[in-house]
C-alpha positions as CSV (number, residue, x, y, z in Angstrom):
1,X,-53.0,-68.7,-111.6
2,X,-51.0,-66.3,-109.5
3,X,-47.3,-66.0,-110.3
4,X,-44.2,-64.2,-109.3
5,X,-41.6,-62.8,-111.7
6,X,-37.9,-62.7,-111.0
7,X,-35.3,-61.0,-113.2
8,X,-31.5,-61.3,-113.0
9,X,-29.6,-58.9,-115.2
10,X,-25.9,-59.6,-115.5
11,X,-23.1,-58.5,-117.8
12,X,-23.3,-61.7,-119.8
13,X,-26.8,-63.0,-119.4
14,X,-30.3,-61.8,-118.5
15,X,-32.5,-64.4,-116.8
16,X,-36.2,-64.4,-116.1
17,X,-38.4,-66.9,-114.2
18,X,-42.0,-67.1,-113.3
19,X,-42.9,-69.1,-110.1
20,X,-46.2,-70.3,-108.8
21,X,-47.5,-70.2,-105.2
22,X,-45.3,-73.2,-104.3
23,X,-42.2,-71.7,-105.8
24,X,-42.3,-74.1,-108.7
25,X,-40.8,-72.8,-111.9
26,X,-43.5,-72.3,-114.5
27,X,-41.4,-70.6,-117.1
28,X,-37.7,-69.8,-117.3
29,X,-35.6,-67.8,-119.8
30,X,-31.8,-67.4,-120.3
31,X,-30.7,-64.9,-122.9
32,X,-27.5,-63.0,-123.7
33,X,-27.3,-59.4,-122.5
34,X,-24.9,-58.4,-125.3
35,X,-24.1,-55.1,-123.7
36,X,-27.7,-53.9,-124.0
37,X,-29.4,-54.5,-120.7
38,X,-32.5,-52.4,-121.5
39,X,-33.1,-54.3,-124.8
40,X,-32.3,-57.7,-123.0
41,X,-34.9,-57.0,-120.3
42,X,-37.5,-55.9,-122.7
43,X,-36.9,-58.8,-125.1
44,X,-37.0,-61.2,-122.1
45,X,-40.2,-59.6,-120.8
46,X,-41.8,-60.0,-124.3
47,X,-40.8,-63.6,-124.7
48,X,-41.8,-64.7,-121.2
49,X,-45.0,-62.8,-121.6
50,X,-45.9,-64.8,-124.6
51,X,-45.5,-68.0,-122.7
52,X,-47.0,-67.0,-119.3
53,X,-48.9,-63.8,-119.9
54,X,-52.2,-65.4,-120.8
55,X,-52.3,-67.9,-117.8
56,X,-50.4,-66.1,-115.0
57,X,-51.5,-63.1,-113.0
58,X,-48.2,-61.6,-111.8
59,X,-48.6,-60.6,-108.2
60,X,-45.0,-59.4,-107.5
61,X,-41.7,-58.8,-109.3
62,X,-38.2,-58.9,-108.0
63,X,-34.9,-57.9,-109.7
64,X,-31.3,-58.7,-108.9
65,X,-27.9,-58.8,-110.6
66,X,-25.5,-56.0,-111.6
67,X,-28.4,-54.3,-113.6
68,X,-31.0,-54.8,-110.9
69,X,-31.7,-51.1,-110.4
70,X,-32.2,-50.5,-114.1
71,X,-34.4,-53.6,-114.5
72,X,-36.4,-52.5,-111.4
73,X,-37.3,-49.2,-113.1
74,X,-38.1,-50.8,-116.4
75,X,-40.6,-53.4,-115.1
76,X,-41.8,-51.8,-111.9
77,X,-40.2,-54.1,-109.3
78,X,-41.5,-54.6,-105.8
79,X,-38.1,-55.5,-104.5
80,X,-34.5,-54.9,-105.7
81,X,-32.0,-57.1,-104.0
82,X,-28.3,-57.9,-104.4
83,X,-27.0,-61.1,-105.9
84,X,-25.7,-62.6,-102.7
85,X,-29.2,-62.6,-101.1
86,X,-31.0,-63.8,-104.2
87,X,-28.6,-66.7,-104.8
88,X,-28.7,-67.7,-101.2
89,X,-32.5,-67.7,-101.1
90,X,-32.7,-69.8,-104.2
91,X,-30.2,-72.3,-103.0
92,X,-32.1,-72.7,-99.7
93,X,-35.2,-73.4,-101.7
94,X,-33.6,-76.2,-103.6
95,X,-31.4,-77.6,-100.8
96,X,-32.9,-76.5,-97.5
97,X,-29.8,-77.4,-95.5
98,X,-27.2,-75.9,-97.9
99,X,-24.1,-74.6,-96.2
100,X,-21.9,-73.6,-99.2
101,X,-22.9,-72.0,-102.5
102,X,-20.5,-71.9,-105.3
103,X,-21.6,-69.5,-108.1
104,X,-19.6,-68.8,-111.3
105,X,-21.1,-66.6,-114.0
106,X,-19.8,-65.2,-117.2
107,X,-17.8,-62.3,-115.8
108,X,-17.5,-62.9,-112.0
109,X,-17.7,-65.5,-109.4
110,X,-18.9,-65.6,-105.8
111,X,-19.0,-67.9,-102.8
112,X,-21.7,-67.8,-100.1
113,X,-21.4,-69.4,-96.7
114,X,-24.6,-70.2,-94.9
115,X,-25.2,-71.5,-91.4
116,X,-28.6,-72.4,-90.1
117,X,-30.2,-70.9,-93.2
118,X,-28.6,-67.5,-92.8
119,X,-25.7,-65.9,-94.8
120,X,-22.7,-66.0,-92.5
121,X,-20.0,-64.9,-95.0
122,X,-19.5,-64.3,-98.7
123,X,-16.8,-63.2,-101.2
124,X,-16.9,-62.1,-104.8
125,X,-14.2,-62.0,-107.5
126,X,-14.8,-59.3,-110.2
127,X,-11.1,-58.8,-111.1
128,X,-9.5,-61.9,-112.5
129,X,-11.2,-63.5,-115.5
130,X,-9.4,-66.9,-115.0
131,X,-12.2,-68.2,-112.8
132,X,-15.2,-67.2,-115.0
133,X,-17.2,-68.5,-117.9
134,X,-15.9,-65.9,-120.3
135,X,-12.4,-67.5,-119.9
136,X,-13.8,-70.9,-120.6
137,X,-15.6,-69.6,-123.7
138,X,-12.4,-68.1,-125.0
139,X,-10.3,-71.2,-124.4
140,X,-13.0,-73.4,-126.0
141,X,-12.8,-71.2,-129.1
142,X,-9.0,-71.4,-129.2
143,X,-9.2,-75.2,-128.9
144,X,-12.0,-75.2,-131.6
145,X,-14.3,-77.0,-129.3
146,X,-18.0,-76.1,-128.9
147,X,-18.4,-74.8,-125.3
148,X,-21.3,-77.3,-124.9
149,X,-18.8,-80.2,-125.4
150,X,-16.2,-78.8,-123.0
151,X,-17.3,-80.7,-119.9
152,X,-18.0,-83.9,-121.8
153,X,-14.4,-83.9,-123.1
154,X,-13.0,-83.1,-119.6
155,X,-14.6,-86.3,-118.3
156,X,-12.8,-88.3,-121.0
157,X,-9.4,-87.3,-119.7
158,X,-6.9,-90.0,-118.9
159,X,-4.1,-87.9,-117.5
160,X,-5.1,-84.2,-116.9
161,X,-2.2,-81.9,-117.4
162,X,-1.4,-79.3,-114.8
163,X,-2.0,-75.7,-116.0
164,X,-1.1,-72.5,-114.2
165,X,-4.5,-71.0,-113.3
166,X,-3.7,-68.0,-111.1
167,X,-3.9,-65.6,-114.1
168,X,-5.8,-65.9,-117.4
169,X,-2.8,-64.8,-119.4
170,X,-0.5,-67.4,-117.8
171,X,-3.2,-70.1,-118.1
172,X,-3.6,-69.4,-121.8
173,X,0.1,-69.4,-122.5
174,X,0.5,-72.6,-120.5
175,X,-2.4,-74.3,-122.4
176,X,-0.8,-73.4,-125.7
177,X,2.5,-74.9,-124.5
178,X,0.7,-78.1,-123.6
179,X,-0.9,-78.2,-127.1
180,X,2.5,-77.7,-128.7
181,X,4.0,-80.6,-126.7
182,X,1.4,-83.0,-128.0
183,X,-0.9,-83.5,-125.0
184,X,-4.4,-84.8,-125.7
185,X,-7.2,-82.2,-126.0
186,X,-9.2,-84.1,-123.4
187,X,-6.3,-83.9,-120.9
188,X,-5.8,-80.2,-121.6
189,X,-9.5,-79.4,-121.1
190,X,-9.6,-81.3,-117.8
191,X,-6.4,-79.5,-116.8
192,X,-8.1,-76.2,-117.5
193,X,-11.1,-77.2,-115.3
194,X,-8.7,-78.2,-112.5
195,X,-6.9,-74.8,-112.8
196,X,-10.1,-72.8,-112.7
197,X,-11.2,-74.6,-109.6
198,X,-7.8,-74.0,-107.9
199,X,-8.0,-70.4,-108.8
200,X,-11.5,-70.1,-107.4
201,X,-10.7,-71.9,-104.1
202,X,-7.4,-70.0,-103.6
203,X,-9.0,-66.6,-104.2
204,X,-12.8,-66.5,-103.6
205,X,-12.8,-69.4,-101.2
206,X,-9.6,-68.6,-99.4
207,X,-9.9,-69.0,-95.6
208,X,-13.5,-70.2,-95.7
209,X,-14.9,-73.5,-94.4
210,X,-16.6,-75.1,-97.4
211,X,-19.0,-77.4,-95.5
212,X,-21.5,-79.7,-97.1
213,X,-24.1,-79.7,-98.6
214,X,-22.4,-77.8,-101.4
215,X,-24.5,-76.3,-104.2
216,X,-22.9,-75.2,-107.6
217,X,-24.9,-72.7,-109.6
218,X,-24.4,-70.1,-112.4
219,X,-23.9,-70.7,-116.1
220,X,-20.6,-72.5,-115.6
221,X,-22.4,-75.2,-113.6
222,X,-23.5,-76.6,-117.0
223,X,-19.9,-77.8,-117.4
224,X,-19.7,-81.3,-116.1
225,X,-15.9,-81.1,-116.1
226,X,-16.0,-78.2,-113.6
227,X,-18.4,-80.0,-111.3
228,X,-16.1,-83.1,-111.4
229,X,-13.1,-80.8,-110.7
230,X,-14.8,-79.3,-107.7
231,X,-15.8,-82.7,-106.3
232,X,-12.2,-83.9,-106.7
233,X,-10.7,-80.8,-105.0
234,X,-13.3,-80.7,-102.1
235,X,-13.5,-84.5,-101.7
236,X,-17.3,-84.3,-101.4
237,X,-20.5,-84.3,-103.5
238,X,-21.4,-81.0,-105.3
239,X,-25.1,-80.5,-106.1
240,X,-26.1,-78.8,-109.4
241,X,-29.7,-77.7,-109.3
242,X,-32.1,-78.3,-112.2
243,X,-32.3,-74.5,-112.9
244,X,-28.7,-73.8,-112.1
245,X,-28.4,-71.0,-114.7
246,X,-31.4,-68.9,-113.5
247,X,-31.0,-69.3,-109.7
248,X,-30.6,-65.5,-109.2
249,X,-33.9,-64.9,-110.9
250,X,-35.6,-67.6,-108.8
251,X,-34.3,-66.0,-105.6
252,X,-35.5,-62.6,-106.8
253,X,-39.0,-64.0,-107.4
254,X,-39.1,-65.6,-104.0
255,X,-38.0,-62.4,-102.3
256,X,-40.7,-60.5,-104.3
257,X,-43.4,-62.9,-103.1
258,X,-42.2,-62.4,-99.4
259,X,-42.2,-58.6,-99.9
260,X,-45.8,-58.4,-101.3
261,X,-47.1,-60.8,-98.6
262,X,-46.5,-58.1,-96.1
263,X,-49.2,-56.0,-97.7
264,X,-49.8,-53.8,-100.6
265,X,-50.2,-54.4,-104.4
266,X,-47.6,-55.0,-107.0
267,X,-46.0,-52.1,-109.0
268,X,-45.5,-54.4,-112.0
269,X,-46.1,-52.4,-115.2
270,X,-47.2,-55.5,-117.1
271,X,-45.7,-57.4,-119.9
272,X,-46.6,-54.4,-122.1
273,X,-43.5,-52.6,-120.5
274,X,-41.5,-54.4,-123.2
275,X,-43.0,-52.0,-125.7
276,X,-42.3,-48.7,-123.8
277,X,-39.5,-46.4,-125.0
278,X,-36.7,-46.2,-122.4
279,X,-33.4,-44.3,-122.7
280,X,-30.4,-44.4,-120.3
281,X,-27.9,-41.6,-119.9
282,X,-25.5,-40.3,-117.2
283,X,-23.9,-37.1,-116.1
284,X,-21.3,-35.9,-113.5
285,X,-22.7,-34.0,-110.6
286,X,-20.8,-30.8,-109.9
287,X,-22.3,-30.2,-106.5
288,X,-19.3,-31.3,-104.4
289,X,-15.8,-32.8,-104.8
290,X,-17.1,-36.3,-105.0
291,X,-18.1,-35.7,-108.7
292,X,-20.6,-38.6,-108.6
293,X,-21.6,-40.1,-111.9
294,X,-25.4,-40.1,-111.9
295,X,-27.3,-42.5,-114.1
296,X,-30.8,-41.5,-115.2
297,X,-33.5,-43.3,-117.0
298,X,-36.2,-41.7,-119.2
299,X,-39.4,-43.4,-120.1
300,X,-41.2,-42.0,-123.1
301,X,-39.0,-38.9,-122.7
302,X,-39.7,-38.3,-118.9
303,X,-37.1,-39.0,-116.2
304,X,-38.4,-41.8,-114.0
305,X,-35.3,-42.7,-112.0
306,X,-31.8,-41.6,-111.1
307,X,-29.0,-43.3,-109.0
308,X,-25.3,-43.3,-108.4
309,X,-25.1,-40.2,-106.1
310,X,-23.8,-40.6,-102.6
311,X,-25.9,-37.9,-101.0
312,X,-29.3,-38.7,-102.5
313,X,-29.6,-35.3,-104.1
314,X,-30.6,-36.8,-107.4
315,X,-31.8,-40.3,-106.4
316,X,-34.3,-39.2,-103.7
317,X,-37.1,-39.9,-106.2
318,X,-37.7,-40.2,-109.8
319,X,-38.9,-36.7,-110.3
320,X,-37.0,-33.8,-111.9
321,X,-34.9,-32.1,-109.2
322,X,-35.2,-28.4,-108.6
323,X,-31.5,-27.8,-109.4
324,X,-30.2,-29.2,-112.7
325,X,-26.6,-29.7,-113.7
326,X,-25.7,-27.3,-116.6
327,X,-26.5,-29.0,-119.9
328,X,-28.7,-31.8,-118.4
329,X,-32.3,-31.7,-119.3
């Protein structure tokens, strides 16, 4: 059958999905990036190829996430789109009338405001770790609780404690103090969820109208305690989609399908791209005072893409430029 591949490369996870013609998920994959996005993309491509390669003819590929440009080069993407667009498109597919999207990942968080099916506003938080999954992971380790049990424990709280959540350092010290004063672990965990939600709403969601329907997605949406804390703070239902942790990849696949429907054939290199030898490097351009850091990707020893320059001198195409920086081959 015909299929559409979406890839979302983030700092913590790399997610891949294959959709059919009705945008139904045929295969999905959630793996750790582990600081090696090239390896993560190729591993993911290899794994999803084993499951879908023999029965799906990939007609289009889309990439998103912080590593979207890199992933686009590796697989031969037909469209490369930002996370806001991809998550909004995926949320609209699941809940057609969605008006607010809450998204919390491992290292950042974002909020998307939609009106009449169009993104009207958004905000991202990439500075403070107190509202992200990595903070929850760290605190779960400190409390010697498997992160998978975190939400379950939060729902068992009888009297959630109030924890300062405006800063990850203060939140952690406050949590330790609550432990030392004998509070139940369940109440501390629920307090942490409440603190993270306050942090999110006071920073990312500040000044925004969070109208229903509200969709909660991203890896942290797996935490039932966080969902309950959002519902308590907002006073309304919060919807967690079935594929909450790969919504960016779903959006990328849908966007790729729309792109290819306008005409043309896919640039997808095939699942065999997982076996190609890629190498990433960077250099500082000396052409002007901007001193742009230019990232370049080599495939089997040949430069196939560059980006990061403001003027387009290097990123105009994937070919070797006429003028090379000293020492750069």
